[in-house]
C-alpha positions as CSV (number, residue, x, y, z in Angstrom):
1,M,21.3,-31.7,2.6
2,I,22.9,-28.2,2.0
3,T,26.0,-28.4,-0.1
4,K,29.1,-26.4,0.7
5,L,28.6,-24.2,-2.3
6,L,25.0,-23.4,-1.3
7,K,26.2,-22.6,2.2
8,Q,28.8,-20.1,0.8
9,V,26.1,-18.5,-1.4
10,M,23.8,-18.2,1.6
11,I,26.6,-16.6,3.7
12,V,27.4,-14.1,1.0
13,M,23.6,-13.2,0.6
14,F,23.3,-12.8,4.4
15,M,26.3,-10.5,4.5
16,L,24.9,-8.4,1.7
17,L,21.5,-8.2,3.3
18,S,23.0,-7.4,6.6
19,K,25.0,-4.6,5.0
20,L,21.9,-3.3,3.3
21,A,19.8,-3.5,6.4
22,F,22.3,-1.2,8.2
23,A,22.9,1.3,5.4
24,Q,23.5,4.9,6.4
25,P,21.7,7.7,4.6
26,L,23.8,10.2,2.6
27,L,22.6,13.7,3.5
28,V,23.6,16.7,1.4
29,G,23.1,20.2,2.7
30,E,23.9,22.6,5.5
31,F,22.9,21.5,9.0
32,M,21.4,24.8,10.1
33,Q,18.1,26.5,10.4
34,G,16.6,27.4,7.0
35,S,18.3,24.5,5.2
36,L,17.1,22.0,2.6
37,L,18.6,18.5,3.1
38,R,18.6,16.0,0.3
39,G,19.1,12.3,1.2
40,K,19.9,9.0,-0.5
41,L,19.5,5.4,0.7
42,P,19.4,2.1,-1.2
43,A,16.1,1.3,-2.8
44,N,13.0,0.2,-0.8
45,Y,13.8,2.0,2.5
46,L,11.2,3.7,4.6
47,V,12.1,7.1,6.1
48,S,10.7,9.1,8.9
49,L,11.5,12.6,10.3
50,N,10.3,13.4,13.8
51,D,7.9,10.4,13.5
52,S,6.3,11.8,10.3
53,S,6.7,9.8,7.1
54,V,9.0,11.2,4.4
55,K,8.5,10.3,0.8
56,V,11.2,8.2,-0.8
57,S,11.7,7.6,-4.5
58,A,12.1,4.2,-6.1
59,Y,15.8,5.0,-6.3
60,G,16.1,5.9,-2.6
61,D,16.0,9.7,-2.9
62,F,14.3,11.8,-0.3
63,V,14.3,15.5,0.9
64,F,13.2,17.6,3.8
65,G,13.8,21.1,5.1
66,F,13.9,23.1,8.3
67,G,12.4,26.6,8.7
68,R,13.9,29.9,9.9
69,D,13.2,29.2,13.6
70,A,13.3,25.4,13.5
71,D,14.2,23.4,16.7
72,L,17.8,22.5,16.8
73,S,17.4,18.7,17.3
74,H,15.5,16.3,15.1
75,E,15.2,12.6,14.7
76,L,15.7,10.9,11.4
77,K,14.7,7.2,11.2
78,W,14.9,4.6,8.4
79,K,14.4,0.9,7.9
80,L,13.5,-1.8,5.3
81,P,9.8,-2.7,5.3
82,D,10.3,-6.1,6.8
83,S,12.7,-4.9,9.4
84,P,11.3,-4.8,13.0
85,R,13.6,-2.0,14.1
86,W,14.2,1.5,12.9
87,Q,17.7,2.9,12.6
88,I,18.0,6.4,14.2
89,Q,20.2,9.4,13.6
90,T,19.9,12.7,15.5
91,I,20.2,15.7,13.3
92,T,21.6,18.7,15.2
93,L,21.2,22.1,13.5
94,K,23.2,25.2,13.9
95,K,21.3,28.2,15.3
96,R,21.4,31.3,13.1
97,E,21.4,35.0,13.9
98,Y,19.4,37.2,11.5
99,Q,20.0,40.8,10.6
100,E,17.4,43.6,10.7
101,D,16.3,45.5,7.6
102,R,14.7,48.9,7.9
103,I,13.0,49.8,4.7
104,E,11.5,53.3,4.1
105,G,9.5,54.7,1.2
106,V,7.1,51.7,0.9
107,A,3.6,52.7,-0.3
108,Q,1.4,52.8,2.8
109,K,-1.2,50.5,1.2
110,F,1.4,47.7,1.3
111,V,2.2,48.4,5.0
112,S,-1.4,48.6,6.2
113,P,-3.6,47.2,3.4
114,P,-7.1,48.7,3.3
115,K,-10.1,46.4,4.0
116,E,-11.2,46.4,0.3
117,V,-8.1,44.5,-0.7
118,Q,-8.3,41.8,2.0
119,A,-10.3,39.4,-0.2
120,R,-7.7,39.8,-3.0
121,I,-4.9,39.1,-0.5
122,S,-6.7,36.0,0.8
123,K,-7.2,34.7,-2.8
124,D,-3.6,35.3,-3.6
125,N,-2.5,33.4,-0.5
126,R,-4.7,30.4,-1.3
127,A,-3.3,30.2,-4.9
128,I,0.3,30.3,-3.5
129,A,-0.5,27.6,-0.9
130,N,-2.1,25.3,-3.5
131,A,0.9,25.7,-5.8
132,R,3.3,24.7,-3.0
133,A,1.2,21.8,-1.8
134,H,2.0,19.6,-4.8
135,N,3.7,16.3,-3.9
136,S,4.9,15.3,-7.4
137,N,7.3,12.5,-8.1
138,F,9.8,14.7,-10.0
139,L,13.4,14.3,-8.9
140,Y,14.6,17.6,-10.2
141,F,15.3,18.8,-6.6
142,T,18.4,16.5,-6.8
143,Q,20.1,18.8,-9.3
144,D,22.7,21.3,-8.3
145,F,20.7,24.6,-8.2
146,I,22.0,27.7,-10.0
147,L,21.3,31.4,-9.4
148,P,18.2,32.4,-11.3
149,A,19.4,36.0,-12.1
150,K,22.4,38.2,-12.2
151,G,22.7,41.2,-10.0
152,R,23.5,42.5,-6.5
153,I,22.4,40.6,-3.5
154,S,20.2,43.2,-1.8
155,G,18.3,41.2,0.7
156,V,18.8,37.9,2.6
157,Y,16.8,35.2,4.1
158,G,15.5,35.5,7.7
159,S,16.1,39.2,8.2
160,R,13.6,41.0,10.4
161,R,11.8,43.6,8.3
162,I,10.6,47.0,9.4
163,F,8.6,48.9,6.7
164,N,8.2,52.6,7.3
165,G,8.9,52.0,11.0
166,E,6.4,49.1,11.4
167,P,7.7,45.7,12.3
168,K,6.5,43.0,9.8
169,R,7.1,39.3,9.0
170,P,10.7,38.2,8.4
171,H,12.0,38.1,4.9
172,F,12.0,34.5,3.5
173,G,13.8,34.9,0.2
174,L,17.1,36.0,-1.5
175,D,16.8,39.4,-3.2
176,I,18.8,40.0,-6.4
177,A,18.7,43.6,-7.5
178,N,19.0,44.6,-11.2
179,K,17.2,46.7,-13.7
180,T,13.7,45.9,-14.9
181,G,13.8,43.4,-17.8
182,T,16.8,41.4,-16.5
183,P,16.3,37.7,-17.4
184,V,15.2,35.3,-14.8
185,I,16.1,31.6,-15.4
186,A,15.0,28.3,-13.9
187,P,17.4,27.4,-11.1
188,A,16.5,23.7,-11.6
189,T,14.2,21.8,-13.9
190,G,10.5,21.7,-13.0
191,V,6.9,22.3,-13.9
192,V,5.2,25.7,-13.5
193,R,2.4,25.5,-10.9
194,L,1.6,29.2,-10.7
195,A,2.0,32.1,-13.2
196,H,0.2,35.3,-12.1
197,S,1.0,38.7,-13.5
198,D,-0.3,40.8,-10.6
199,M,-0.6,39.6,-7.0
200,F,-1.1,42.3,-4.3
201,Y,2.1,41.9,-2.3
202,S,4.2,39.9,-4.7
203,G,3.2,41.5,-8.1
204,G,4.3,39.2,-11.0
205,T,4.6,35.8,-9.3
206,L,5.9,32.4,-10.6
207,I,6.1,29.1,-8.8
208,I,8.1,26.1,-10.2
209,D,7.6,22.6,-8.8
210,H,10.9,20.6,-8.5
211,G,9.3,17.5,-7.0
212,F,8.7,16.0,-3.5
213,G,7.3,19.3,-2.2
214,V,10.3,21.4,-3.2
215,T,9.3,24.6,-5.0
216,S,10.9,27.8,-6.2
217,T,9.0,31.1,-6.0
218,F,9.9,34.2,-7.9
219,I,8.2,37.5,-7.1
220,H,8.1,41.2,-8.2
221,L,8.4,40.1,-11.9
222,S,7.7,42.5,-14.7
223,K,7.0,39.8,-17.3
224,L,6.4,36.1,-17.4
225,H,7.6,33.9,-20.2
226,V,5.9,30.6,-19.2
227,E,2.5,29.2,-18.4
228,E,1.0,27.0,-15.7
229,G,1.6,23.3,-16.5
230,Q,4.6,24.0,-18.6
231,R,7.8,22.0,-18.0
232,V,11.0,24.2,-17.9
233,E,14.6,23.0,-18.1
234,Q,17.3,24.3,-15.8
235,G,18.7,27.6,-17.2
236,A,15.6,28.3,-19.4
237,L,14.2,31.8,-19.5
238,V,11.1,32.0,-17.4
239,A,10.5,35.7,-16.5
240,E,12.1,39.1,-16.1
241,I,13.0,41.1,-13.0
242,G,10.5,43.9,-12.2
243,A,9.3,46.3,-9.5
244,T,5.8,45.0,-9.0
245,G,4.0,44.5,-5.7
246,R,5.5,45.7,-2.4
247,V,8.9,47.0,-3.5
248,T,11.1,50.1,-3.4
249,G,13.0,49.2,-6.6
250,P,13.4,46.5,-9.2
251,H,14.7,43.2,-8.0
252,L,14.0,39.5,-7.9
253,D,12.9,37.9,-4.7
254,W,13.7,34.1,-5.0
255,R,12.2,31.7,-2.4
256,I,12.6,28.0,-1.8
257,N,9.9,25.9,0.0
258,W,9.6,22.3,1.2
259,F,5.8,22.3,1.3
260,K,5.0,25.0,4.0
261,E,8.6,25.2,5.3
262,R,10.3,28.4,4.0
263,L,13.9,27.8,3.3
264,D,17.1,29.7,2.5
265,P,17.9,29.7,-1.3
266,A,21.4,31.0,-0.6
267,L,22.3,27.6,1.0
268,L,21.7,25.9,-2.4
269,V,23.9,28.0,-4.6
270,T,27.3,29.7,-4.8
271,L,26.7,33.5,-4.4
272,P,28.8,36.0,-6.3
273,L,31.6,37.7,-4.4
């Protein structure tokens, strides 16, 4: 026979479980193309984006991102493992308009690379892809990101680029112009996955893994201060601005990825006026 006290305990437990079963995710970020969205749920939830599983930490943290030309409607689902039904939220993104950048004075070998450098370019691309493919358990992506360098914003994410009159791929980073040797710091804590002093297009190149597929890439560097496998704290010196690779002047090109999705770093920080 169930006592009155036991009944009350069972009612309270049921109410708590019911409340937990219908928890709503907290999503932080801009709901627009190019955005990184960071999410939080109570522990033990499963999460899916457009019917693809999303990694969730033991504490309920998860993250995903939408590329430059992402569809405007997406389906986020979540549930407890024993629940028969998914809860569903439609994520509607704002469509963005991108500017056009015409850049003259680029060395012709960087506009139309000769055949003899194609193998080098392919090798560089594989190294970059491998560095961005890590699915580590770090939760550093949950930090508030900071700008990795001081300087003038000289290029923005998504802009259509025309080099010496030839249309090329859009720009996927945030350009910060300053003199060669200007310090570059880690925008969030992470582990160095790639440190290369001279790639064909990007010159001095550094990639930091912030966890769950989120990486920062820094290119055109004149000097690297870290090595692959090294952990770096937010704000630590990692490199120096340069004019290496395909550039017309010294600047830092900072990029954010969620695996293969190229995202807008400017949406993670407060830009100087």
